[in-house]
C-alpha positions, 0 to 999 in steps of 0.5 A: 500500500505504501509503495502504491501511494509513493508511485501515485505521488511520483506520478502527480509530481511528474504531471505537475512538472509537465504542466509547468513546462508546457504552459509557457508555450501555450497560446492561452498562457496569459489567461492562466497567469491572469486568473492565478491572481485569485485566491485558491486558483493555483497553476493546476487549477487555472490550467484545468479551467482554461483547458476545459472552458477555452476562450472565455470571451465567447460568453456574453455574461457570467450567467452563461459561463455559470450555466456552461459549468453546471453551477446554476440552480435547477428550476421547476416552476409552474404558473406563479409557483417558483421552485429552485433546487440543487445545481444542474451539474449539466456542464463540464464536471472537471472544471466545476470540481476544480472551482469548488475545490478552489472555493474552499479557500475562502472560508479563511479570513482575507489576507495576501499570503506570500504564495499569492504575492508571488503570483501577483508579480507582473500582473496589471493593477486592474487584475490585482484589484479584482482579485482583492475585491473577490477575496473580500467579497467571497470571504464575507459571503462565506461567513454570512451564509454559514452564520445563517445556518446554511450547510458548508458544502452548499455555501462553497458551491455558491462561492464557486458560482460567484468565483466564475464571475470574477474569472470572467471579469479578469479575462475581460480586464486582461484585454480580450475582446468579447467574442474573439477566439484565441489561436489554437482554439475553436470558439464553439468547442467545449474544450481547447482540444487535447489540452490544447489539451494534451500538448497545449497546442504543439500537436499541430503540424507546421505550416498553414493556419495554426487555428485549424486542426490538421485532418491528416495529422499522424497518430501519437507514437505508440498509439494507433490512429483512432480514425484508422481503427474505427474504419477497420472495425467498420469494414470488418462488420460489413464483411459476411462471415465465411460460409454464410450469406450476409443477409439470410445466413444461408450457406454459400456454395 
């Protein structure tokens, strides 16, 4: 058991090191650096959120982004009766989980630790102001809801929903025009595709428009091409079995 834990920790360390190495080469690296100004949003959390959401400018309002992440409350209304229940959870589960984990840090009093101070170095003043405003508001809201008798998990989800609004505000203060798609990202996609997702935009072939995915790119080393495998399976299903008819199962002379 101890060896399994050590291997898991070593794997986590290698993955963190790979993310730390690849993020500076990513087209969305400025967004990752900017939203790290928020409390609870470290490099891993910021990378996951940006990789899963992509270009924040394609959302016209914070409510749209909250609904995309499944953090908005469900509703069952009829006539004058309005009933709202738990969150819908219809959006991106991985990004929602990271936001909820980040929201737990706002149960502590407001302060700028050395870790946050290091992440703020080099960021513009408007982004710093938004980050401090978010910390003051969300910490106060956590204490207020807890004092009202709300369960802590429900309060944390409410904090995560408001945190989404501050993330969108930071992206706009960074200077990204609304509706503009960044390179290596499809504005209508649900993710930045394989981290840009896996290689942060390095899987595109040289030449041509970097914003368009190559349809004839080679498969990763050591792995068969997915499209080739799918075509092979489809062709094998269409072929009749030896000695039988493809339609009626009769013996073939």
